[in-house]
C-alpha positions in Angstrom: -18.3 -11.4 10.4 -16.3 -13.7 8.1 -17.5 -14.4 4.7 -16.5 -17.4 2.6 -17.7 -18.0 -0.9 -17.0 -21.1 -2.9 -18.4 -21.5 -6.4 -19.6 -25.0 -7.3 -18.3 -24.8 -10.8 -14.6 -24.9 -10.0 -13.9 -21.3 -9.1 -11.4 -20.7 -6.2 -13.0 -20.2 -2.8 -12.8 -16.5 -1.7 -12.8 -15.4 1.9 -12.9 -11.8 3.2 -12.3 -11.3 6.9 -10.9 -9.1 9.5 -7.1 -9.5 9.8 -5.6 -11.4 12.7 -2.3 -10.8 14.4 -0.9 -13.7 12.4 -1.7 -11.9 9.1 0.7 -9.0 9.7 3.5 -10.5 7.7 1.2 -11.3 4.7 -0.3 -7.8 4.8 3.1 -6.2 5.0 4.4 -8.3 2.1 1.3 -7.5 -0.1 1.8 -3.8 0.4 5.5 -3.8 -0.1 5.5 -6.1 -3.1 2.7 -4.2 -4.8 4.4 -0.8 -4.2 7.8 -2.1 -5.4 6.2 -3.6 -8.6 3.5 -1.1 -9.6 4.6 2.3 -8.4 7.9 2.7 -10.4 5.8 3.1 -13.5 4.1 6.2 -11.9 6.5 7.6 -9.4 10.2 8.0 -8.7 11.9 5.3 -6.5 11.9 7.6 -3.5 8.0 7.5 -3.5 8.1 3.7 -3.3 10.6 4.0 -0.4 8.3 6.4 1.4 5.2 4.1 1.0 7.1 1.1 2.3 8.4 3.2 5.3 4.9 4.6 5.9 3.3 1.2 5.8 5.7 -0.4 8.2 5.1 -3.7 9.9 4.6 -1.9 13.2 1.9 0.4 11.9 0.1 -2.5 10.2 0.3 -4.5 13.4 -1.2 -1.6 15.4 -4.0 -1.3 12.9 -4.7 -5.0 13.0 -4.9 -4.9 16.8 -7.3 -2.0 16.5 -9.5 -4.1 14.2 -9.1 -1.8 11.2 -7.5 -4.2 8.7 -9.2 -6.7 6.5 -7.8 -9.4 4.2 -9.0 -11.1 1.0 -7.9 -14.7 0.7 -8.2 -17.0 -2.4 -7.5 -20.7 -2.0 -6.1 -20.1 1.5 -3.6 -17.4 0.3 -3.9 -13.8 1.3 -3.8 -11.8 -1.9 -5.3 -8.4 -0.9 -5.9 -6.1 2.0 -7.8 -3.0 2.9 -8.3 -0.9 6.0 -11.0 1.3 7.5 -10.5 4.5 9.5 -13.9 5.9 10.4 -15.4 6.5 7.0 -12.2 6.3 5.0 -10.8 3.4 3.1 -7.0 3.2 3.5 -4.1 0.9 2.6 -6.0 -1.0 -0.2 -3.6 -3.3 -2.1 -3.8 -6.4 -4.2 -0.8 -8.4 -5.2 0.2 -7.5 -8.8 -0.4 -11.0 -10.2 -4.0 -10.9 -9.0 -4.8 -7.3 -10.2 -7.3 -6.9 -13.0 -9.4 -9.8 -11.8 -12.0 -8.0 -9.7 -10.3 -8.6 -6.3 -9.7 -4.9 -5.6 -13.3 -4.1 -6.5 -14.4 -6.9 -4.2 -12.4 -5.4 -1.3 -13.7 -1.9 -1.9 -17.3 -3.2 -2.0 -16.9 -5.1 1.3 -15.3 -2.1 3.0 -18.0 0.3 1.7 -20.6 -2.0 3.1 -19.1 -1.9 6.5 -18.6 1.9 6.4 -22.2 2.3 5.1 -23.5 0.8 8.4 -22.5 4.1 10.1 -21.8 6.7 7.5 -23.4 8.1 4.3 -20.2 8.7 2.5 -16.7 7.2 2.1 -13.4 8.9 1.4 -9.9 7.7 0.3 -6.6 8.9 -0.8 -5.8 7.5 -4.3 -2.4 6.9 -5.7 -1.9 7.5 -9.4 -2.1 3.8 -10.3 -5.5 3.4 -8.5 -7.4 6.6 -9.6 -9.0 5.0 -12.6 -10.4 2.1 -10.6 -11.9 4.4 -8.0 -13.4 6.6 -10.7 -14.9 3.5 -12.3 -16.5 2.6 -9.0 -18.2 6.0 -8.6 -15.5 8.0 -6.7 -14.9 11.7 -7.6 -11.8 13.7 -7.0 -12.4 16.2 -4.2 -8.9 17.8 -4.4 -5.3 17.1 -5.5 -2.7 16.8 -2.8 1.1 16.6 -2.7 3.7 15.7 -0.2 7.2 17.0 -0.6 9.7 14.2 0.1 13.5 14.2 0.1 15.6 15.5 -2.8 12.9 17.6 -4.2 10.7 14.6 -5.0 6.9 15.3 -4.8 4.3 12.6 -4.2 1.0 13.6 -5.9 -2.3 11.9 -5.1 -6.0 12.4 -5.2 -8.4 12.8 -2.3 -11.6 11.1 -3.5 -15.0 10.6 -2.2 -18.3 8.8 -2.8 -21.8 9.0 -1.5 -23.1 5.7 -0.3 -26.6 4.4 -0.8 -27.3 2.1 2.1 -30.7 1.2 3.4 -29.8 -0.4 6.8 -28.1 2.7 8.2 -29.7 4.1 11.4 
């Protein structure tokens, strides 16, 4: 289901929809630009390299083909993305110049709604830059995790979860 909202008082039209094959380049660019711009304030450069490798164009394309990827568009431009794997939100990114404007919250809400149609809870892995947003939206840390990368670099992140209150679940 595609959703398009246009405010009659001059606010940009916003569209949230399932990603199409043709969106792969935009989704990849959003993720890589965001990681390269935001992550250096929180992690060593090797972590940004890891994320860009992990979120490769090929992986994103496979997830788009599986129907797991969603995009948020403003004025016809794709500015954010998020994915669903069962009851987990994954790969949620908003271009840096659009952060702090409620777009990430919008994506999370849309994905939670879709997850809530089948599940009573949602989980996600939160990078350091995103933990505060998720806490603000009712997520709680379940556990701390780490991945040992090359050269002794350690990627730390939070595994977080939230109970969903949905009335239309079977």
